[in-house]
C-alpha positions, 0 to 999 in steps of 0.5 A: 500499500505504501509503495503504491502511494509513493508511486502515485505521489511520484507520478503527481510530482511528475505532472507538476513538474514536466513541460511540453516542447515549448518550455525547452530552450535547447534547440537539439532537444526541442527538435528531438521532443518534436520528432519523438514525443509529438510524433502521432503517425501510425506506423504499420509495425504498431498494429503488427505488434499490437496484434501479437500482443493480443495473441499473447493476452489470449494465450492459454500457456502457462510457463515456469518463469525464473525471475531475477528482476527484483534482486532475487531468484525465484521460480513460479508458474505463470500464464503468458496472458497475465505476463503479457497484460502485467509485465509487458511494456505498454504500446505507449512505450513501445512506440517511444522505444521505436521512435527513439531507435529510429531517430538516433539510428543505432547499430549495436543495440543491447536490452536487459530484460526481453520478457515476451519479446515485445519491446525488443520487437519495437526496437528492432523493427525500427532499425532492421539492419542493426544488431540487436542482443536481447538478454533474458533470465528465464529460458521459458520466457525467452522461448516465447520471445523467440516465437514472438520474433518468428512470428513477427519475422524479425531476423536481426535479434539474437537472445542471450539466456541467463543471469544478467550478472553473468551474461551482460558483461559477456556481451558487452566485451563482444561489441566493438562499440555499444550505440544503445542499451535499453536497461529493463530488468533486475530493478533494484538500485544495486543492480541498475548501478552495477550495470550502468557503470559496467557499461560506461567504458563501451559508450561514445558520444552518440550512445543512448542508454533507456532506463526503464521504471525510474520512479518504480521504487525508492532504490530506482529513483536514487539510481536515476538520481546518481546517473543524472548526476554522474560525470560522464552523463551530459544530459537526460530526459525523464518521461516518468516511466522511462529515463533516457541518457546522453553522453554527447560532450557538445551538450552543457549538463542539462536535465529535462522532465517532459510531458508525454 
């Protein structure tokens, strides 16, 4: 109950503090918001992914889910339909990932937390010629995700299964550079900061980090605050559910809370 109240209060605070594009004084981020946040075009891939989501929501299948997402490892039986309804990223934010990936044009993309594969689909379909590696802790969930990619005829995604504490560093060291990372797994302060620091040696000026659920808990709020203030970070955008991080040296230190 207290956690739910804290989340509601955080959203109220966000709504009070967020600004629209006309409050942005940076030409770059005004243009960024115009192209990404205010783009309402009904891209064909949206309906394709929505159809897949509907199929998952109506699935009768159950799987044994090994969950590392809250910092502990435990296995329980879950309905695929329940995961699709509660854990999969809503279309609103999937579309945002799609538009950001299309805008920034990353070639080497990593996602921590595949789940049923919907968020990876948005990213990969925005960049069909890019290399997308998605990490999932649970083997049975990863199998459903692979079926999602097959149904959507996505050829540029590689799934790595296992605990992120082992797999993330392995994936990083295999990349010549990293252009994009979507952090959507193990939503604890300790893990978020650990993965952030692990990834820092692989960034360049055009790299974009996207953090999911930055207001999900006290720990995630603290992690987001420290990430914003890190010396390597040049600018951030907060849209409540997601936090976007930029490393471009040309940016003066600036942080935006934008309405979305």
